N, CA, C and O atoms as a printed pandas DataFrame, in Angstrom:
     atom_number atom_name residue_name chain_id  residue_number  x_coord  y_coord  z_coord
0              1         N          MET        A               1   -2.406   18.440   28.254
1              2        CA          MET        A               1   -3.224   18.430   27.190
2              3         C          MET        A               1   -4.769   18.694   27.520
3              4         O          MET        A               1   -5.406   18.333   28.509
4              5         N          ALA        A               2   -5.150   19.369   26.496
5              6        CA          ALA        A               2   -6.842   19.630   26.325
6              7         C          ALA        A               2   -7.401   18.164   25.910
7              8         O          ALA        A               2   -7.063   17.452   24.964
8              9         N          VAL        A               3   -8.301   17.959   26.856
9             10        CA          VAL        A               3   -9.347   16.349   26.070
10            11         C          VAL        A               3  -10.661   17.082   26.327
11            12         O          VAL        A               3  -10.984   17.900   27.188
12            13         N          PRO        A               4  -11.329   16.518   25.288
13            14        CA          PRO        A               4  -12.834   16.526   24.914
14            15         C          PRO        A               4  -13.647   16.410   26.204
15            16         O          PRO        A               4  -13.409   15.372   26.822
16            17         N          LYS        A               5  -14.660   17.324   26.827
17            18        CA          LYS        A               5  -15.476   16.724   27.916
18            19         C          LYS        A               5  -16.379   15.761   27.483
19            20         O          LYS        A               5  -16.585   14.753   28.159
20            21         N          LYS        A               6  -17.017   15.994   26.280
21            22        CA          LYS        A               6  -18.203   15.060   25.843
22            23         C          LYS        A               6  -17.610   14.452   24.416
23            24         O          LYS        A               6  -16.842   14.989   23.618
24            25         N          ARG        A               7  -18.119   13.387   24.380
25            26        CA          ARG        A               7  -17.934   12.763   22.874
26            27         C          ARG        A               7  -18.504   13.510   21.939
27            28         O          ARG        A               7  -19.539   14.124   22.194
28            29         N          THR        A               8  -17.956   13.562   20.809
29            30        CA          THR        A               8  -18.638   14.205   19.701
30            31         C          THR        A               8  -19.561   13.436   18.822
31            32         O          THR        A               8  -19.214   12.433   18.198
32            33         N          SER        A               9  -20.932   14.032   18.800
33            34        CA          SER        A               9  -22.194   13.286   18.452
34            35         C          SER        A               9  -21.795   12.760   16.916
35            36         O          SER        A               9  -20.796   13.275   16.415
36            37         N          ARG        A              10  -22.448   11.866   16.228
37            38        CA          ARG        A              10  -22.580   11.113   15.083
38            39         C          ARG        A              10  -22.917   12.481   14.054
39            40         O          ARG        A              10  -22.267   12.653   13.022
40            41         N          GLN        A              11  -24.024   13.423   14.486
41            42        CA          GLN        A              11  -24.618   14.285   13.467
42            43         C          GLN        A              11  -23.600   15.283   13.412
43            44         O          GLN        A              11  -23.410   15.750   12.289
44            45         N          LYS        A              12  -22.619   15.904   14.712
45            46        CA          LYS        A              12  -21.946   16.925   14.530
46            47         C          LYS        A              12  -20.827   16.690   13.944
47            48         O          LYS        A              12  -20.263   17.627   13.379
48            49         N          LYS        A              13  -20.198   15.278   13.940
49            50        CA          LYS        A              13  -19.205   14.768   13.088
50            51         C          LYS        A              13  -19.694   14.843   11.416
51            52         O          LYS        A              13  -19.185   15.589   10.580
52            53         N          LEU        A              14  -20.412   14.219   11.260
53            54        CA          LEU        A              14  -21.095   14.336    9.962
54            55         C          LEU        A              14  -21.063   15.808    9.103
55            56         O          LEU        A              14  -20.480   15.997    8.035
56            57         N          GLN        A              15  -21.959   16.916    9.981
57            58        CA          GLN        A              15  -22.037   17.924    9.734
58            59         C          GLN        A              15  -20.520   18.740    9.457
59            60         O          GLN        A              15  -20.441   19.680    8.667
60            61         N          ARG        A              16  -19.460   18.270   10.164
61            62        CA          ARG        A              16  -18.318   19.112    9.997
62            63         C          ARG        A              16  -17.381   18.299    8.870
63            64         O          ARG        A              16  -16.332   18.761    8.422
64            65         N          ARG        A              17  -17.886   17.152    8.538
65            66        CA          ARG        A              17  -17.271   16.813    7.263
66            67         C          ARG        A              17  -18.143   16.936    6.030
67            68         O          ARG        A              17  -17.669   16.333    5.067
68            69         N          THR        A              18  -19.186   17.498    5.821
69            70        CA          THR        A              18  -19.830   17.792    4.677
70            71         C          THR        A              18  -19.022   18.413    3.454
71            72         O          THR        A              18  -19.357   18.296    2.275
72            73         N          HIS        A              19  -17.991   19.039    3.888
73            74        CA          HIS        A              19  -17.159   19.800    2.834
74            75         C          HIS        A              19  -15.772   19.017    2.236
75            76         O          HIS        A              19  -14.867   19.536    1.583
76            77         N          TRP        A              20  -15.887   17.736    2.629
77            78        CA          TRP        A              20  -14.762   16.733    2.281
78            79         C          TRP        A              20  -15.190   16.185    1.228
79            80         O          TRP        A              20  -15.624   15.034    1.277
80            81         N          LYS        A              21  -15.153   16.927    0.008
81            82        CA          LYS        A              21  -15.648   16.103   -1.406
82            83         C          LYS        A              21  -14.588   15.904   -2.308
83            84         O          LYS        A              21  -13.399   16.194   -2.177
84            85         N          LEU        A              22  -15.234   15.323   -3.322
85            86        CA          LEU        A              22  -13.889   14.915   -4.168
86            87         C          LEU        A              22  -14.656   15.668   -5.429
87            88         O          LEU        A              22  -15.863   15.570   -5.654
88            89         N          THR        A              23  -13.761   16.396   -6.160
89            90        CA          THR        A              23  -13.870   17.233   -7.292
90            91         C          THR        A              23  -13.560   16.570   -8.540
91            92         O          THR        A              23  -12.570   15.841   -8.609
92            93         N          ALA        A              24  -14.524   16.809   -9.799
93            94        CA          ALA        A              24  -14.258   16.115  -10.811
94            95         C          ALA        A              24  -12.947   16.812  -11.551
95            96         O          ALA        A              24  -12.702   18.013  -11.431
96            97         N          PRO        A              25  -12.281   16.060  -12.192
97            98        CA          PRO        A              25  -11.209   16.685  -12.692
98            99         C          PRO        A              25  -11.231   17.710  -13.963
99           100         O          PRO        A              25  -12.276   17.702  -14.614
100          101         N          ASN        A              26  -10.415   18.405  -14.295
101          102        CA          ASN        A              26  -10.772   19.409  -15.270
102          103         C          ASN        A              26  -10.253   18.641  -16.565
103          104         O          ASN        A              26   -9.103   18.344  -16.887
104          105         N          VAL        A              27  -11.547   18.401  -17.244
105          106        CA          VAL        A              27  -10.935   17.540  -18.627
106          107         C          VAL        A              27  -11.442   18.456  -19.759
107          108         O          VAL        A              27  -12.644   18.717  -19.796
108          109         N          SER        A              28  -10.498   19.023  -20.797
109          110        CA          SER        A              28  -10.701   19.656  -21.895
110          111         C          SER        A              28  -10.309   18.639  -23.208
111          112         O          SER        A              28  -10.020   17.442  -23.234
112          113         N          ARG        A              29  -10.410   19.491  -24.106
113          114        CA          ARG        A              29  -10.455   18.984  -25.230
114          115         C          ARG        A              29   -9.059   19.163  -25.767
115          116         O          ARG        A              29   -8.550   20.228  -25.419
116          117         N          CYS        A              30   -8.243   18.319  -26.596
117          118        CA          CYS        A              30   -6.884   18.364  -27.044
118          119         C          CYS        A              30   -6.969   19.293  -28.234
119          120         O          CYS        A              30   -7.670   18.900  -29.167
120          121         N          PRO        A              31   -6.465   20.269  -28.331
121          122        CA          PRO        A              31   -6.538   20.916  -29.673
122          123         C          PRO        A              31   -5.923   20.359  -30.816
123          124         O          PRO        A              31   -6.243   20.896  -31.876
124          125         N          ASN        A              32   -5.011   19.289  -30.884
125          126        CA          ASN        A              32   -4.503   18.849  -31.754
126          127         C          ASN        A              32   -5.462   17.578  -32.528
127          128         O          ASN        A              32   -5.678   17.394  -33.726
128          129         N          CYS        A              33   -5.886   16.871  -31.418
129          130        CA          CYS        A              33   -6.805   15.345  -31.827
130          131         C          CYS        A              33   -8.469   15.627  -31.424
131          132         O          CYS        A              33   -9.367   14.818  -31.658
132          133         N          ASN        A              34   -8.637   16.833  -30.829
133          134        CA          ASN        A              34   -9.928   17.019  -30.328
134          135         C          ASN        A              34  -10.548   15.795  -29.031
135          136         O          ASN        A              34  -11.702   15.653  -28.627
136          137         N          GLU        A              35   -9.615   15.242  -28.731
137          138        CA          GLU        A              35   -9.913   14.054  -27.835
138          139         C          GLU        A              35  -10.064   14.604  -26.403
139          140         O          GLU        A              35   -9.415   15.592  -26.060
140          141         N          PRO        A              36  -10.797   14.063  -25.676
141          142        CA          PRO        A              36  -10.753   14.487  -24.186
142          143         C          PRO        A              36   -9.314   14.185  -23.218
143          144         O          PRO        A              36   -8.782   13.077  -23.160
144          145         N          ALA        A              37   -8.937   15.115  -22.663
145          146        CA          ALA        A              37   -7.636   14.995  -22.015
146          147         C          ALA        A              37   -7.342   16.127  -20.729
147          148         O          ALA        A              37   -7.659   17.316  -20.761
148          149         N          LEU        A              38   -6.805   15.574  -19.851
149          150        CA          LEU        A              38   -6.541   16.386  -18.802
150          151         C          LEU        A              38   -6.075   17.676  -18.822
151          152         O          LEU        A              38   -5.149   17.761  -19.628
152          153         N          SER        A              39   -6.320   18.709  -18.281
153          154        CA          SER        A              39   -5.486   19.588  -18.226
154          155         C          SER        A              39   -4.118   20.132  -17.707
155          156         O          SER        A              39   -3.890   20.009  -16.504
156          157         N          HIS        A              40   -3.345   20.622  -18.377
157          158        CA          HIS        A              40   -1.680   20.585  -18.279
158          159         C          HIS        A              40   -1.060   19.255  -18.111
159          160         O          HIS        A              40   -0.248   18.988  -17.225
160          161         N          GLN        A              41   -1.478   18.458  -18.990
161          162        CA          GLN        A              41   -0.946   17.075  -19.031
162          163         C          GLN        A              41   -1.071   16.886  -20.679
163          164         O          GLN        A              41   -1.818   17.481  -21.455
164          165         N          VAL        A              42    0.081   15.680  -20.992
165          166        CA          VAL        A              42    0.311   15.350  -22.206
166          167         C          VAL        A              42   -1.127   14.570  -22.752
167          168         O          VAL        A              42   -1.656   13.897  -21.867
168          169         N          CYS        A              43   -1.726   14.565  -23.878
169          170        CA          CYS        A              43   -2.689   14.019  -24.315
170          171         C          CYS        A              43   -2.361   12.569  -24.597
171          172         O          CYS        A              43   -1.466   12.201  -25.358
172          173         N          PRO        A              44   -3.278   11.678  -23.819
173          174        CA          PRO        A              44   -2.858   10.309  -23.998
174          175         C          PRO        A              44   -2.844    9.762  -25.322
175          176         O          PRO        A              44   -2.142    8.779  -25.559
176          177         N          SER        A              45   -3.608   10.343  -26.286
177          178        CA          SER        A              45   -4.128    9.873  -27.371
178          179         C          SER        A              45   -3.400   10.075  -28.553
179          180         O          SER        A              45   -3.323    9.256  -29.468
180          181         N          CYS        A              46   -2.727   11.465  -28.511
181          182        CA          CYS        A              46   -1.723   11.601  -29.567
182          183         C          CYS        A              46   -0.446   12.268  -29.149
183          184         O          CYS        A              46    0.406   12.580  -29.982
184          185         N          GLY        A              47   -0.295   12.509  -27.754
185          186        CA          GLY        A              47    1.029   12.690  -27.429
186          187         C          GLY        A              47    1.655   13.867  -27.251
187          188         O          GLY        A              47    2.839   13.973  -26.931
188          189         N          THR        A              48    0.645   15.074  -27.512
189          190        CA          THR        A              48    1.103   16.363  -27.759
190          191         C          THR        A              48    0.804   17.128  -26.597
191          192         O          THR        A              48   -0.235   16.882  -25.985
192          193         N          TYR        A              49    1.795   18.276  -26.103
193          194        CA          TYR        A              49    1.420   19.095  -25.210
194          195         C          TYR        A              49    1.632   20.544  -25.697
195          196         O          TYR        A              49    2.709   20.647  -26.283
196          197         N          ARG        A              50    0.999   21.580  -25.637
197          198        CA          ARG        A              50    1.115   22.628  -26.025
198          199         C          ARG        A              50    1.646   23.096  -27.583
199          200         O          ARG        A              50    2.289   24.082  -27.942
200          201         N          GLY        A              51    1.123   22.021  -28.290
201          202        CA          GLY        A              51    1.304   21.947  -29.780
202          203         C          GLY        A              51    2.670   21.243  -29.902
203          204         O          GLY        A              51    3.011   21.092  -31.075
204          205         N          ARG        A              52    3.363   20.870  -29.167
205          206        CA          ARG        A              52    4.576   20.133  -29.492
206          207         C          ARG        A              52    4.311   18.450  -29.226
207          208         O          ARG        A              52    3.662   18.002  -28.280
208          209         N          LYS        A              53    4.836   17.806  -30.072
209          210        CA          LYS        A              53    5.029   16.291  -29.633
210          211         C          LYS        A              53    5.817   15.762  -28.922
211          212         O          LYS        A              53    6.990   15.705  -29.292
212          213         N          LEU        A              54    5.409   15.195  -27.643
213          214        CA          LEU        A              54    6.480   15.179  -26.556
214          215         C          LEU        A              54    6.736   13.347  -26.388
215          216         O          LEU        A              54    7.840   12.898  -26.080
216          217         N          VAL        A              55    5.594   12.506  -26.634
217          218        CA          VAL        A              55    5.658   11.411  -26.263
218          219         C          VAL        A              55    5.053   10.621  -27.374
219          220         O          VAL        A              55    3.975   10.915  -27.892
220          221         N          ALA        A              56    5.907    9.449  -27.768
221          222        CA          ALA        A              56    5.313    8.785  -29.184
222          223         C          ALA        A              56    4.257    7.503  -28.723
223          224         O          ALA        A              56    4.509    6.577  -27.952
224          225         N          VAL        A              57    3.227    7.731  -29.331
225          226        CA          VAL        A              57    1.922    6.843  -28.991
226          227         C          VAL        A              57    1.900    5.585  -30.122
227          228         O          VAL        A              57    2.028    5.688  -31.342
228          229         N          GLU        A              58    1.732    4.575  -29.453
229          230        CA          GLU        A              58    1.425    3.515  -30.384
230          231         C          GLU        A              58   -0.230    3.563  -30.884
231          232         O          GLU        A              58   -1.120    3.888  -30.099
232          233         N          GLU        A              59   -0.507    3.158  -32.417
233          234        CA          GLU        A              59   -1.707    3.633  -32.954
234          235         C          GLU        A              59   -2.379    1.928  -32.939
235          236         O          GLU        A              59   -3.521    1.711  -33.343
């Protein structure tokens, strides 16, 4: 099995990992209540998805 000849330096390791980023979630407006909601998810404030009431939400 192959073994590295030299230890990977801190700088080289961090350069390789620069692209490991978190991305912000896709937040859009609910067409029913105009509240922010995640894309392709049931709206947490009104309980609708694609124009249909799916979840009963307590007010």
